C-alpha positions as CSV (number, residue, x, y, z in Angstrom):
1,M,-17.1,93.7,19.3
2,I,-16.9,90.6,17.2
3,K,-13.2,90.9,17.1
4,G,-13.1,91.0,20.9
5,I,-15.2,87.8,21.1
6,F,-12.8,85.9,18.8
7,Q,-9.8,87.1,20.9
8,F,-11.6,85.9,24.1
9,I,-12.2,82.4,22.5
10,K,-8.5,82.2,21.6
11,S,-7.4,83.2,25.1
12,K,-6.0,80.7,27.6
13,T,-8.7,81.7,30.1
14,F,-11.5,80.5,27.8
15,L,-9.7,77.3,26.9
16,K,-9.0,76.6,30.6
17,H,-12.7,77.0,31.5
18,L,-13.8,75.0,28.5
19,L,-11.6,72.0,29.5
20,I,-12.9,72.2,33.1
21,Y,-16.5,72.2,31.8
22,I,-15.9,69.3,29.5
23,G,-14.2,67.3,32.3
24,F,-17.1,68.0,34.7
25,L,-19.7,67.1,32.1
26,S,-17.9,63.8,31.3
27,L,-17.6,63.0,35.0
28,L,-21.3,63.7,35.5
29,I,-22.3,61.5,32.6
30,G,-20.1,58.7,33.9
31,I,-21.7,58.9,37.3
32,V,-25.2,58.8,35.8
33,L,-24.4,55.8,33.6
34,F,-22.8,53.9,36.4
35,S,-25.8,54.5,38.6
36,L,-28.3,53.3,35.9
37,S,-26.2,50.3,35.3
38,S,-26.2,49.4,39.0
39,F,-29.9,50.1,39.4
40,T,-30.9,48.0,36.4
41,H,-28.4,45.3,37.0
42,H,-27.1,45.9,33.5
43,G,-25.4,42.8,32.1
44,K,-26.5,40.5,34.9
45,V,-29.0,37.9,33.8
46,I,-30.3,34.8,35.4
47,S,-32.3,31.8,34.1
48,V,-36.0,31.6,35.0
49,P,-36.8,28.5,37.1
50,D,-39.7,26.2,36.4
51,F,-42.6,27.1,38.7
52,S,-45.0,24.5,37.3
53,G,-46.6,22.2,39.9
54,L,-45.6,24.3,42.9
55,K,-48.2,25.0,45.5
56,L,-49.0,28.6,46.6
57,S,-47.6,27.9,50.1
58,A,-44.2,26.9,48.6
59,L,-43.6,29.9,46.4
60,D,-41.9,32.2,48.9
61,K,-39.3,29.6,49.9
62,F,-38.8,28.7,46.2
63,V,-37.8,32.2,45.1
64,A,-36.0,33.2,48.3
65,E,-32.4,32.9,46.9
66,K,-33.1,33.2,43.2
67,N,-33.1,37.0,42.9
68,L,-36.6,36.9,41.4
69,R,-40.0,38.0,42.4
70,Y,-43.4,36.5,41.6
71,L,-46.9,37.7,41.2
72,V,-50.1,35.5,40.9
73,I,-52.2,37.3,38.3
74,D,-54.9,34.8,37.5
75,S,-56.5,31.6,38.5
76,I,-57.7,28.8,36.2
77,Y,-60.4,26.2,36.9
78,N,-59.2,22.8,36.0
79,P,-61.0,19.9,37.8
80,K,-58.3,17.4,36.8
81,A,-55.4,19.4,38.3
82,E,-54.4,19.7,41.9
83,K,-55.9,22.9,43.4
84,G,-53.7,25.9,44.2
85,T,-50.8,24.8,42.0
86,V,-49.0,26.7,39.3
87,V,-50.0,25.7,35.8
88,M,-48.4,28.4,33.6
89,Q,-45.9,31.2,33.9
90,E,-44.5,34.3,32.1
91,P,-41.6,34.4,31.2
92,E,-41.3,30.7,30.5
93,P,-38.8,28.4,32.2
94,N,-35.1,28.8,31.2
95,A,-35.7,32.3,29.7
96,E,-32.9,34.7,30.5
97,V,-34.0,37.8,32.5
98,K,-32.4,40.5,34.6
99,E,-32.2,40.0,38.4
100,G,-35.2,41.1,40.3
101,R,-37.6,40.4,37.4
102,I,-41.2,39.6,38.3
103,V,-42.5,36.2,37.1
104,Y,-46.2,36.2,36.5
105,L,-48.0,33.0,37.6
106,Y,-51.3,31.4,36.8
107,V,-52.6,28.9,39.3
108,T,-55.5,26.4,39.5
109,S,-58.5,27.7,41.4
110,I,-58.8,26.5,45.0
111,L,-62.6,26.7,44.7
112,P,-64.5,26.0,41.4
113,P,-66.4,28.9,39.9
114,S,-70.1,29.2,40.6
115,I,-72.8,29.4,38.0
116,Q,-76.5,29.8,37.9
117,M,-78.4,26.5,37.8
118,P,-80.1,26.3,34.5
119,K,-83.8,25.4,34.1
120,L,-84.0,21.8,33.0
121,I,-87.6,21.2,34.0
122,D,-90.1,20.8,31.2
123,R,-87.3,20.0,28.7
124,S,-86.8,16.7,27.0
125,L,-84.2,14.4,28.5
126,R,-81.9,14.8,25.5
127,Q,-82.0,18.6,25.8
128,A,-81.3,18.5,29.5
129,V,-78.3,16.2,29.1
130,T,-76.8,18.6,26.6
131,M,-77.4,21.6,28.9
132,I,-75.8,19.8,31.8
133,T,-72.6,19.2,29.8
134,T,-72.6,22.7,28.4
135,Y,-72.8,24.3,31.8
136,G,-69.9,22.2,33.2
137,L,-72.1,20.2,35.5
138,K,-72.1,16.4,35.9
139,M,-75.0,14.0,35.6
140,A,-76.2,11.2,37.9
141,P,-78.3,8.4,36.5
142,P,-81.8,9.8,36.0
143,K,-84.7,8.7,38.1
144,F,-87.7,7.6,36.1
145,V,-91.3,7.9,37.5
146,A,-94.7,7.3,36.0
147,D,-96.0,10.4,34.3
148,Q,-98.1,11.1,31.3
149,C,-95.3,13.1,29.7
150,A,-92.9,10.4,28.6
151,N,-89.2,11.5,28.5
152,C,-89.9,14.9,30.0
153,V,-87.8,16.3,32.9
154,L,-90.1,16.8,35.9
155,D,-87.6,17.9,38.5
156,Q,-83.9,18.6,39.1
157,L,-82.0,17.4,42.2
158,V,-78.7,18.0,43.9
159,K,-77.9,15.4,46.6
160,G,-81.5,14.3,46.6
161,K,-82.9,17.8,47.2
162,K,-84.7,20.0,44.7
163,I,-82.7,22.9,43.3
164,A,-84.5,25.8,41.7
165,P,-83.3,27.4,38.4
166,G,-81.1,30.5,39.1
167,E,-79.6,29.2,42.3
168,M,-75.8,29.3,42.4
169,V,-74.0,26.0,42.2
170,E,-70.3,25.1,41.7
171,K,-69.1,23.8,38.4
172,G,-68.8,20.0,38.5
173,T,-71.9,19.7,40.7
174,V,-73.7,16.4,40.1
175,I,-77.3,16.8,38.9
176,Q,-80.0,14.1,39.0
177,L,-83.0,14.4,36.8
178,V,-86.5,13.1,37.6
179,V,-87.9,12.0,34.2
180,G,-91.4,10.9,33.2
181,K,-91.6,7.4,31.6
182,G,-95.2,7.6,30.5
183,L,-98.2,5.7,31.9
184,S,-97.9,2.7,29.7
185,D,-95.3,-0.1,29.4
186,E,-93.6,1.7,26.5
187,E,-90.4,0.0,25.4
188,V,-87.2,1.5,24.0
189,G,-84.2,0.1,22.2
190,V,-81.0,-0.6,24.1
191,P,-78.1,1.4,22.7
192,C,-74.7,-0.2,22.2
193,L,-72.2,1.1,24.8
194,Y,-69.1,-0.9,23.9
195,G,-65.9,1.2,24.0
196,L,-67.5,4.0,26.0
197,T,-66.4,5.4,29.3
198,R,-68.8,5.3,32.3
199,K,-69.6,9.0,31.8
200,D,-70.3,8.6,28.1
201,A,-72.3,5.4,28.7
202,T,-74.4,7.2,31.3
203,E,-75.2,10.0,29.0
204,K,-76.1,7.7,26.1
205,L,-78.4,5.7,28.3
206,A,-80.1,8.8,29.6
207,E,-80.7,9.9,26.0
208,A,-82.4,6.6,25.4
209,S,-84.6,7.0,28.6
210,L,-82.7,4.3,30.4
211,S,-80.5,4.4,33.5
212,V,-77.3,2.8,34.8
213,G,-77.7,-0.3,36.9
214,F,-74.9,-2.5,38.3
215,I,-71.3,-1.3,37.5
216,K,-68.3,-3.6,37.7
217,Y,-64.6,-2.8,37.0
218,D,-62.0,-5.4,36.1
219,E,-59.5,-3.2,38.0
220,P,-60.9,-0.4,40.1
221,K,-57.6,1.5,40.1
222,D,-58.0,1.9,36.3
223,S,-61.6,3.2,36.5
224,L,-60.7,6.5,34.8
225,K,-59.4,4.8,31.7
226,A,-61.9,1.9,31.8
227,K,-64.4,1.4,29.0
228,V,-67.4,-0.8,28.5
229,Y,-66.7,-4.3,27.2
230,R,-69.9,-6.0,28.2
231,Q,-73.5,-4.8,29.0
232,S,-76.6,-6.5,30.2
233,P,-79.0,-6.5,28.4
234,S,-76.9,-6.4,25.3
235,C,-77.8,-4.1,22.4
236,G,-79.3,-5.1,19.1
237,K,-82.1,-4.4,16.6
238,E,-84.3,-6.9,18.4
239,T,-83.4,-5.8,22.0
240,S,-85.9,-3.5,23.8
241,I,-86.8,-2.9,27.4
242,N,-89.2,-0.8,29.3
243,M,-88.5,2.9,29.4
244,G,-86.7,3.8,32.7
245,S,-85.1,0.3,33.0
246,S,-81.4,0.0,34.0
247,V,-78.5,-1.5,32.0
248,D,-75.6,-3.2,33.8
249,L,-72.1,-2.2,32.8
250,F,-68.8,-4.1,32.9
251,L,-65.7,-2.0,32.3
252,T,-62.1,-2.7,31.6
253,A,-58.8,-0.9,30.8
254,D,-57.7,-3.8,28.7
255,K,-58.6,-2.9,25.1
256,E,-58.2,-6.5,24.0
257,K,-61.4,-7.4,25.9
258,I,-63.6,-4.9,24.0
259,P,-65.4,-6.6,21.1
260,S,-65.3,-5.1,17.6
261,M,-69.1,-5.5,17.6
262,P,-71.7,-6.3,20.2
263,I,-71.8,-9.9,21.3
264,D,-74.9,-11.9,20.3
265,S,-76.8,-8.8,19.3
266,G,-76.9,-9.0,15.5
267,S,-75.8,-5.4,15.4
268,T,-73.1,-4.1,13.1
269,A,-72.1,-1.2,15.4
270,K,-68.4,-0.8,15.7
271,T,-66.4,0.0,18.8
272,E,-65.4,3.6,19.4
273,N,-61.7,4.3,19.5
274,F,-60.3,3.0,22.8
275,D,-57.3,5.4,22.9
276,D,-57.7,8.5,25.0
């Protein structure tokens, strides 16, 4: 039997069928590889364009002839960036990818996220200011009223209306605090505000139980970069005013105008770094 098998293997019939089988198998493998190559665009790569700064409404037109697809997978809250624009992408710009690749995009939120309003009532003004910053809220100059609890938060307001703890508010909402200033003519020291932005000056005055009064910019167009170069009343060891009083601020974007120490105050406080 074994001898018959060897004779069959050596026969022309077997060799003929073997060659036909090998040829068919090779052809089949070639077809499969060619199909995979065509399906996956093997060897065809393109450079990923830069999507940064594009608005959502412009994305379809932007990718129309680029042999790419996109997918918005997340939104990021950034109050300083234009809403509904691309801020990050994967893969990064100029990366080489196959045609038809999906580019994953991160865009700025069209609406700011909402949070629960914290309970600021019955806290000290200093604690309330810290919480407002921590929760991503903004602070308006506090309103001081006569009350036996000096420097205590009596109420919390949004656009002049009371807002209860636990109510939903958007991040960035401006909160005004109603603060007790005591029943006497208690005086507090005036802090040095030179070199501070309007926001930082407002918070520092609030911590000292004072409020912002008149505000004047040298150049309104530079208000975001402007910092305090003069205040009235000025600060100093001997300067004190009634709790709840206001301090006028004068701001500039010209760092040469900001003194190295408060003028006529006798204080040795140095200016904070002017650079952003």
